[in-house]
N, C-alpha and C positions, 0 to 999 in steps of 0.2 A: 446238216443233211437236208435234202430237198425231197418233198413228197408230192404225189398226187393223192388227194383225199376225196373219196366219193361217199355220198350220203344217200342211202336208199330208204325212202319212207316205208315203214311197215304198217302205217295207218294214216288216216287223214291228218293234216297239219293245219295249224292256225297261227299265222305269222302276223304280228301287229307292229304298231309304232307307239304312239302316245295315246291311242284310243283305248278306253276301258269300258267294261260293262257297268250299268247302273244309272241312277238318276244324275242329271247334270249337277255339278257342284258350282262353287262360286267362280270357277274359271271356265265354266261351260264344257267341262270334260266329263264324258260318260255317255253311253248310248245303249239302247236295248237291241240294236242291230250291229253286229260285228262281222265284217267281211275280211277274210284273210288276204294279206298281200301274197304275191306269187313267190317272193324270195324273202328269206329272213334278213335282218340287218347284219352288217358286218360285225357290229359290236356283239351280236348274239353268237356269231362264230367264235369270236375271241373269248367270250365267257365260257362257251362249251369246251373249247380247247384247254383253257386254264383248269377247269374242273376235271376234265378227263386226264390231263397230265398228272394232277395231284392224286387222282384215284390210282392210276397205273404205278405211281411211285410209292404208294402206300402212305400218303400223307394226310388223307382226308378221312376223318372219323364219320361214319354214317350210322345213325341210330334213329329210332322212332321220333325222337325229339328234334331231329334235323341233322345238318351236316356242318362240321367245323374242323379247323386245324388245331390240334392240341398245342399247348404252349411250347413244349420241348421240340416241336417240329416246325415252328414258325420260320426260323431262319432258313431251313431247307426249302420250305414252300416259297418264301420270298425270293430266294435265288432261282427257283424253278420258273415262277410265273410273274415275278415282280410284285410290288406293293401298291402300285397305282391303279386307279380306275380310269378308264379311257376318257379323255376330255376332248371333245370335238373342237374346242377353241384354243387348245394349247398351242403356243407358238414355238415350243421346243419339243424335241423328240422324246417321247416317253419310253420308259424301260419296262418291258414285259418279260424279263428274264430270258428264258431259252427261246421264246417265240420271237423270231426276227422279222418275218413278213408273212402276210396272208394275201393271196390274190383275190380279186372279185369273184364271187360265186357265179358259176355258169352252169349250163345244162350239159349232160353227158349221156351219150347213147352209143354202145359199141365202143368204137375208138374215135367217134366224131364229137366235136365240141360245138355247142350252140350258144348264141348270145341273143339278148333282146335288142332289137333295133327297129326304129320306125321304118315303115315301108316306103323308102324314098329312092331306092336304087333304080327303079324303072321310070322315075319321074325326072323331069328336066327343070332345073332352076334357071330362071332368066329374069334379071332385074326385079327382084322382089316377088316373083310369082312362081308357082309350081305347075308346070304344064303336065296335064294328065291326071291331076288330083281329083278324086271323087269324094265329095263331102259325105256321101252315104256310107263309106267304108271307114272303119276304125283304123287309121294309119298307124296307131300305136300297138295294135294287136298283131305283132309280127316278131317272129324269131327266125334267125338265119344260122346256117352252119358257117363256121369261120372260113371255110374254103369258098363260100359264096355260091355253092351249087344247090342249096336247098333253102326254101322259105316255108315256114309253118305258122299257122295261127294258134292261139291259146288253146283251142278245143282239141288240137292234136297232141297236146302235152299235159294239160291240166283238166281234171274232172272236178266240178264243184259238188260239194256235199253239204246239203242244207239240214239244219237241226233247229227245231223250235221247241222250247221247253217252258215249263211253269213250275218253279221250285216251290216246295211246301212252305207255308208260313205267311205268304202274301206280303213280304217285305218289298222295298223299292226295287230290289234286284231280282224279284221272283219271275218276271216275264222276260224272255230273251229269244233272240233268233241269231244264229251264227251261220256263216257260210265258210266252210273250210275247203281244202283242196286235197286231191290225190294226184300223184304223177302217174301217167299211163304210157302205154306203148314202149315200155322198156327204158324210160328216161330216169336219170338220177341227177342229183345236185353234185357239183364238184368244185374243188378249189385247189390251188397250189400253195404249199406251205414250206417255209424255210425255218428249220428248227434245230436247236443244238442238242436235242435229246432224241432218243428212240421213241417212236409212237407205234402202237400195235392196233390191229383191228379190234373193234369193240362195238357195243350197243350204247348209243347216246340218246339224249333227249333234247328237243328244241321246240320253241314256240310256246304260246300261251297255254296250251293244253298239255305241255310236256310230252309231246308225241315222240314215239320211238323211231330211231333211224339206225340202220346197219351202217356203221362206218368202216370202210375198207381203205387200207393205206398201202401205197406202193412207192418205193424209192424211185424217183424220177426227176431228172434235172430238165425241166421244161417250163414253159410259161404260156399265159393266155395272150395270143397275138392275133391281130386282125388288121388288115389294111383296107381302108375304104377305097373303092374303085374310082371315086370322083374326088378324092382328097379332102373329104369333109371330116371334121372332128366328130368322132363318135364316143359317147360316154360308155365305157365298159362297166362302170359302177355308178352308184349314186354319188353326187358331187356337191360339195359346198363351195359356191362361188360368191365372193364378196362384192364383186363389181356388178353394176346394172347391165344385164345381158344385152338389152336393146341398144346400148351405146357402144358395144364392143364386138359386134358381128354384123354381117349383112342380113342374115336370116337364121332362124332357129325353129326347130320343132321339138318342144320339150313338154315334160310333165313334172309336177312337183310332188314330193313326199315329205311328210313331217318326221322329225327325228327328236327323240328325247332319250337320255340314258341315265342310269343310276350314277350318282357322283359321290355317294358315301352314306354313312349312317349317322344319325344324331339321336340323342336320348330326349324323350319328352317326359313330363311329369304327369301324364294322363293316368288316371286310375282305371283299371279294368278288373274283371273277375275271371278266374280260371274255371275249369270244369267242376271244381268242388265248391265254387261260390266264394273262394277266398279272394279278397281284394289285394291287388298288387300294383305298385307304382313303377315308374321309370321304364316303361316299355320302349324298346328301340324300334325305329322304323326307318325305311330308306327314303332318301331325298332324290329328286329327279332334277336334271338340268333344265334350262329353259328350252322352249320349243324352237328348233331351227328348221328351215325349209331347204331341202336339197333338190337339185335337178336329178330326175330319175334316170337310172341306167337305160340305155337305148336312145337317149336324146341325141339329136344331130344338130351341130352348129356349123354354119357355112361362113367362111372367111372370118374366123375369130381374130381379134387383135392380139398382138404380142403381149399386151398387158393381161388379157384374159388367160392366155396360156400360162403365163408366169403365175397368175393367181391360183391356177389349178395345182401348181407344184407345191402343195403344202405337205411337207415331209411326214408329219405326224399322222395325217389322214391317210396318206398313201401306204404307210407301212402296214396298215391292217385292211387295205383294200378299198378305201374311198378315193375319190378324185383320180381314178385311173381312166385314161382316155387313149385313143389311137387316131392317127390320121393316115394318109396314104397319098399316092400320086395319081393324078387324073390320067386315065388311060386314053 
């Protein structure tokens, strides 16, 4: 079955990557200022879908201690959502059970689809130069309808919400400032989903603050399509490109985002104390992958080489909505 899934935020949201609150550690990770990204990572959508499918199938036990799949239900859960955690560097196609493909996340209003794209449509590229480019304007602050009839800035879609706090206790993490976002003017997030199971409307959570979203599902055999009027390659999603970009195109306007994801659990023999002061060992914690840098959705690449296009065709990434691009014919 193929679905259009929309996500309407019910409160401000905080989407991150590998940035975390707190003092810098030995890897220089941590910050007292946290600014949300505009879109969640595709891996976050995959994780949300896995959890929601297990909830709707009655396979996830939810109690005050946490959430888990009981032993006698594990085979059902494995069949439903797979056993693997997503690996950005996998050279083979991973199995996520009934989840067959996820499109890149886009913006949705009424019946119109909007994507992020650098504001290059009214500029003229000629021999390494962009005629009409104004360095005072943020060329990356631009969203367009896929029919090409409308162009909007970030302020027409996103509203920043600032929060400054001082936690009690005076620990390293006590001072913080975060900037989250709300969608305004009737916008929602949306993506297309191919799934072997039925999916129903629900309330889901996403982001660092576990913000609430109204998820609405409609059976629809459609896809996210866009044709660049000048035949430029446009990234509809964040993309992991292994080739040096400057050697494989004539010109590019890009931005980079960092990416890390959970790759599994391992046990440590650290000793900690519970709320009753009892010492306990063998506490489990999550491991994260190495940091990778992806070219951000909305980037435009002019005259890409055939090798670059082939490098984008990484099947495992594309099945959950990374490395999705579009071209077009010059009018």
